[in-house]
C-alpha positions as CSV (number, residue, x, y, z in Angstrom):
1,M,67.3,124.7,87.4
2,T,68.9,122.5,90.1
3,T,67.9,122.6,93.7
4,I,70.4,121.7,96.4
5,T,70.0,121.3,100.1
6,V,72.1,123.8,102.0
7,I,73.1,123.1,105.6
8,R,74.7,126.2,107.1
9,G,76.2,124.3,110.1
10,D,77.6,125.4,113.4
11,G,80.4,127.7,114.6
12,I,82.1,129.2,111.5
13,G,79.7,127.2,109.3
14,P,77.3,130.0,108.4
15,E,80.2,132.4,107.6
16,I,81.9,130.1,105.2
17,M,78.6,129.0,103.7
18,D,77.6,132.6,103.0
19,A,80.9,133.2,101.4
20,T,80.6,130.1,99.2
21,L,77.0,130.9,98.1
22,H,78.2,134.4,97.3
23,V,80.7,132.9,94.8
24,L,78.3,130.4,93.4
25,D,75.7,133.1,92.9
26,A,78.2,135.2,91.0
27,M,78.8,132.2,88.7
28,Q,75.2,132.3,87.6
29,L,74.8,128.5,87.5
30,G,71.0,128.4,87.9
31,L,71.3,126.8,91.3
32,Q,68.4,127.1,93.8
33,Y,68.9,126.6,97.5
34,E,66.7,124.8,100.0
35,F,68.0,125.6,103.5
36,A,67.9,122.9,106.2
37,D,69.1,122.6,109.8
38,A,71.4,120.1,111.3
39,G,73.7,119.9,114.3
40,M,73.5,122.2,117.4
41,V,71.4,124.7,115.5
42,A,68.9,122.0,114.8
43,L,69.0,120.7,118.3
44,E,68.2,124.2,119.7
45,K,65.4,124.9,117.1
46,H,63.8,121.5,116.6
47,G,65.0,119.4,119.6
48,E,67.0,116.9,117.4
49,L,70.3,116.9,115.6
50,L,69.0,115.6,112.3
51,P,65.3,116.7,111.8
52,A,63.1,114.7,109.5
53,A,62.6,117.8,107.3
54,T,66.4,117.9,106.7
55,M,66.5,114.2,105.8
56,D,63.5,114.7,103.5
57,S,65.2,117.6,101.8
58,I,68.4,115.7,101.1
59,R,66.3,112.7,99.9
60,R,64.3,114.9,97.6
61,N,67.1,117.0,96.1
62,R,69.8,114.3,96.2
63,I,72.5,116.9,96.5
64,A,73.6,118.7,99.6
65,L,76.2,121.3,100.4
66,K,77.1,121.1,104.1
67,S,79.2,123.3,106.5
68,P,80.8,121.8,109.6
69,L,78.5,120.4,112.3
70,T,79.0,119.9,116.0
71,T,78.0,116.6,117.6
72,P,77.4,117.2,121.3
73,V,79.2,115.0,123.8
74,G,77.0,112.4,125.5
75,G,74.2,110.3,124.2
76,G,72.8,110.1,120.6
77,F,74.9,109.8,117.5
78,S,78.7,109.2,117.8
79,S,78.9,111.5,114.8
80,I,76.3,113.4,112.7
81,N,78.5,112.9,109.6
82,V,78.6,109.1,110.2
83,E,74.9,109.0,110.7
84,L,74.3,110.8,107.4
85,R,76.6,108.4,105.6
86,K,74.8,105.4,107.0
87,R,71.2,106.7,106.3
88,F,71.9,107.6,102.7
89,D,74.5,104.8,102.0
90,L,77.1,107.4,101.0
91,Y,79.7,104.7,100.5
92,A,82.4,106.8,98.7
93,N,84.3,109.5,100.6
94,V,86.4,111.4,98.0
95,R,89.2,113.7,99.4
96,P,91.5,115.5,96.9
97,A,94.8,116.9,98.1
98,K,96.5,119.4,95.7
99,S,99.4,121.8,96.2
100,F,98.3,125.4,96.3
101,P,100.5,128.5,96.0
102,N,101.3,130.7,99.0
103,T,100.2,128.2,101.6
104,K,102.0,127.1,104.7
105,S,102.9,123.7,103.3
106,R,105.7,121.2,103.3
107,F,105.0,120.7,99.6
108,P,104.1,124.0,97.8
109,S,104.1,122.0,94.5
110,G,104.0,118.4,93.3
111,V,101.1,117.0,95.3
112,D,98.0,116.1,93.3
113,L,96.2,113.0,94.6
114,V,92.8,111.8,95.6
115,T,92.0,109.5,98.5
116,V,88.9,107.3,98.0
117,R,87.8,106.0,101.3
118,E,85.1,103.4,102.0
119,N,82.6,105.2,104.1
120,T,80.0,102.8,105.5
121,E,81.7,99.8,107.1
122,G,84.9,98.8,109.0
123,A,86.2,99.8,112.4
124,Y,85.4,103.5,112.0
125,I,81.6,103.1,112.2
126,G,81.9,101.7,115.7
127,E,79.9,98.5,115.5
128,G,79.9,96.1,118.4
129,Q,81.6,98.5,120.9
130,A,81.6,97.1,124.4
131,L,83.3,97.6,127.7
132,S,83.5,94.9,130.3
133,E,81.7,95.4,133.6
134,D,85.0,96.0,135.4
135,G,86.1,98.5,132.8
136,E,89.2,96.7,132.1
137,V,88.5,95.3,128.6
138,A,87.1,97.1,125.5
139,T,86.1,95.4,122.3
140,L,85.1,96.5,118.8
141,T,83.8,94.6,115.8
142,Q,85.3,95.3,112.4
143,K,83.3,94.0,109.5
144,I,84.4,94.2,105.9
145,T,82.2,92.9,103.1
146,R,83.0,91.8,99.5
147,R,80.2,94.1,98.3
148,G,81.5,97.1,100.2
149,S,85.1,96.5,99.0
150,E,84.1,95.9,95.4
151,R,82.0,99.0,95.0
152,I,84.6,101.4,96.6
153,V,87.5,99.9,94.5
154,R,85.4,100.1,91.4
155,Y,84.5,103.7,92.2
156,A,88.2,104.5,92.5
157,F,89.1,103.0,89.2
158,D,86.2,104.6,87.5
159,L,87.2,108.0,89.0
160,A,90.8,107.5,87.7
161,R,89.6,106.7,84.2
162,K,87.1,109.6,84.1
163,T,89.6,112.2,85.3
164,G,92.6,111.0,83.3
165,R,94.5,109.6,86.3
166,R,96.8,106.7,85.5
167,K,97.4,104.8,88.8
168,V,95.4,103.4,91.7
169,T,97.2,102.4,94.9
170,V,95.3,99.9,97.1
171,V,96.2,100.5,100.7
172,H,95.7,97.7,103.2
173,K,97.0,95.8,106.2
174,A,96.5,92.3,104.9
175,N,99.8,91.0,106.2
176,I,98.3,91.2,109.7
177,L,94.6,91.6,109.4
178,K,94.3,88.6,107.1
179,S,90.5,88.2,107.2
180,T,89.2,91.8,107.0
181,S,92.0,93.6,105.1
182,G,92.7,90.3,103.3
183,L,89.2,90.3,101.9
184,F,89.5,93.9,100.8
185,L,92.8,93.3,99.0
186,K,91.6,90.1,97.3
187,T,88.5,91.9,96.1
188,A,90.6,94.9,94.9
189,R,92.8,92.6,92.9
190,E,89.8,91.1,91.1
191,V,88.4,94.5,90.3
192,A,91.8,95.8,89.1
193,Q,91.9,93.1,86.4
194,Q,88.9,94.7,84.7
195,Y,90.8,98.0,84.3
196,P,93.9,97.1,82.2
197,D,94.4,100.8,81.2
198,I,94.9,101.8,84.8
199,E,98.1,100.9,86.7
200,C,97.4,99.2,90.1
201,N,99.8,98.8,92.9
202,E,99.4,97.6,96.5
203,M,100.9,99.2,99.7
204,I,100.7,98.4,103.4
205,V,99.2,101.3,105.3
206,D,102.2,102.1,107.5
207,N,104.5,102.2,104.5
208,T,101.9,104.4,102.7
209,C,102.1,107.0,105.5
210,M,105.9,107.0,105.3
211,Q,105.9,107.3,101.5
212,L,103.3,110.1,101.5
213,V,105.6,112.1,103.7
214,M,108.7,111.4,101.7
215,R,107.5,111.2,98.1
216,P,103.8,112.2,97.7
217,E,104.3,112.8,94.0
218,Q,104.3,109.0,93.5
219,F,100.6,108.8,94.3
220,D,97.6,109.4,92.1
221,V,94.5,107.7,93.4
222,I,94.5,106.0,96.8
223,V,91.7,103.6,97.7
224,T,91.4,102.1,101.1
225,T,89.0,101.1,104.0
226,N,87.2,103.4,106.3
227,L,89.6,103.9,109.3
228,F,92.7,103.9,107.2
229,G,91.1,106.4,104.8
230,D,90.2,108.7,107.7
231,I,93.8,108.9,108.8
232,I,95.4,109.0,105.4
233,S,93.2,111.7,104.0
234,D,94.0,114.0,107.0
235,L,97.7,113.2,106.5
236,C,97.3,114.3,102.8
237,A,95.6,117.5,103.9
238,G,98.7,118.2,106.1
239,L,100.9,117.9,103.0
240,V,99.2,120.8,101.3
241,G,98.5,123.3,104.0
242,G,96.0,121.7,106.3
243,L,92.2,121.1,106.7
244,G,91.5,124.7,105.6
245,L,92.2,123.6,102.1
246,A,90.6,120.1,102.3
247,P,87.2,119.5,100.7
248,G,85.3,116.2,100.8
249,A,82.5,114.5,98.9
250,N,80.3,111.7,100.3
251,I,78.7,109.9,97.4
252,G,76.1,107.2,97.1
253,T,73.7,106.0,94.4
254,E,70.8,108.0,95.7
255,A,72.4,111.1,97.2
256,A,75.7,113.0,97.6
257,I,76.8,115.5,100.3
258,F,79.7,117.9,99.7
259,E,81.5,119.6,102.6
260,A,84.5,121.2,104.2
261,V,86.1,118.4,106.3
262,H,87.4,120.6,109.0
263,G,85.5,121.3,112.3
264,S,83.2,124.1,113.3
265,A,86.0,126.1,115.0
266,P,83.9,127.8,117.7
267,D,86.9,129.7,119.0
268,I,86.9,132.0,115.9
269,A,83.1,131.9,115.1
270,G,81.6,135.2,114.5
271,Q,84.9,137.0,113.9
272,G,84.7,136.9,110.1
273,I,88.2,135.5,109.6
274,A,87.4,131.8,108.7
275,N,89.0,130.5,105.6
276,P,86.2,129.4,103.1
277,C,88.5,127.5,100.7
278,A,87.6,124.0,101.9
279,L,83.9,124.5,101.4
280,L,84.5,126.4,98.1
281,L,86.5,123.4,96.9
282,G,83.8,121.1,98.1
283,A,81.4,123.2,96.0
284,G,83.7,122.6,93.1
285,Q,83.4,118.8,93.6
286,M,79.6,119.3,93.7
287,L,79.8,121.0,90.3
288,D,81.8,118.2,88.9
289,H,79.2,115.7,90.2
290,L,76.4,117.7,88.6
291,G,78.1,117.5,85.2
292,M,79.5,121.0,85.4
293,A,83.2,120.1,85.3
294,D,84.1,123.2,83.3
295,Q,82.5,125.4,86.0
296,G,84.2,123.4,88.7
297,N,87.5,124.1,87.0
298,R,86.6,127.8,86.7
299,L,85.9,128.0,90.4
300,R,89.2,126.2,91.3
301,G,91.1,128.5,88.9
302,A,89.7,131.6,90.6
303,I,90.7,130.2,94.0
304,I,94.3,129.5,92.8
305,A,94.5,133.0,91.3
306,T,93.4,134.6,94.6
307,L,96.0,132.6,96.5
308,E,98.7,133.6,94.1
309,A,97.7,137.3,94.4
310,R,97.9,137.2,98.2
311,D,95.9,140.4,98.6
312,T,93.0,139.2,100.7
313,L,94.1,136.0,102.4
314,T,92.6,135.1,105.7
315,P,94.9,135.0,108.8
316,D,95.4,131.2,108.7
317,L,97.0,131.7,105.3
318,G,99.2,134.5,106.5
319,G,97.0,137.5,105.4
320,S,94.7,140.0,107.1
321,G,91.6,139.5,104.9
322,T,88.2,138.5,106.1
323,T,86.0,135.6,105.0
324,L,83.9,137.9,102.8
325,T,86.7,139.9,101.3
326,F,88.4,136.7,100.4
327,A,85.2,135.4,98.7
328,K,84.8,138.7,96.9
329,A,88.3,138.5,95.6
330,I,87.6,135.0,94.3
331,T,84.5,136.3,92.6
332,S,86.4,139.1,90.9
333,R,88.7,136.5,89.3
334,L,86.2,134.0,88.0
């Protein structure tokens, strides 16, 4: 019996989480759920965005499934997600992008790649932000370490080897950012030499974005730094139908958090029309991580079959189904 921490989230979060748990329960996986609060719900109930009880639950169970959270404007964390990554050292952000049938996509077939993004350092975490007294000059510190670079690149190569992928593309800007991106690229080259069975190529980030739009089929695994990975992974989601089909995993040595990467969509909250696919696909990543890859494939297969059938799709996918009817249709095709 495996216990996972479940964070139902804000906005549409509870709706898509209920749909996801409905499907997981139907799979009879022996999972137990420990519910915990975070985000605006936690702020209203406990007076803080990340209560100690929630952190203790994740620390104890080491696995969490999380719906979207809202970070309020103003003081406190710049992002609850960033704070979770920092506190649990969730250094690997893993974002698959795969073509699905019957989606509003530029590429209805041919895309099957994974972006592996360093998750704990670089410009994205916002270290050293400062604004001059006159408000005319803003500065930011970007720190890249050899340790951080080595472990994320090694993670990417290990993932490629484990999942039968044959190529890793190291994305950088070392032609201009010679110290930070230069260190990342140098470290990546050293790691790549230890994986002679995996092809490695290098690509400057701006060219990567162009190539992804023109010929995404050339990519297999992309590994890059935090800010570049944030941008590229959303670009990849756009290739295959948008964030409604984009799951994400945040993985460290002591804990892992799986999620839908889209926002809490308060404009449609409570209407029962939210697409649960991203969180369901995140649950599939969770099953892979738990050593249940066959069950993860079973779940993904049922999602694909439901998209192919087109009988209960949510409005964003061109249908008139609800969150729950979509989940029930997936369950019927497990």
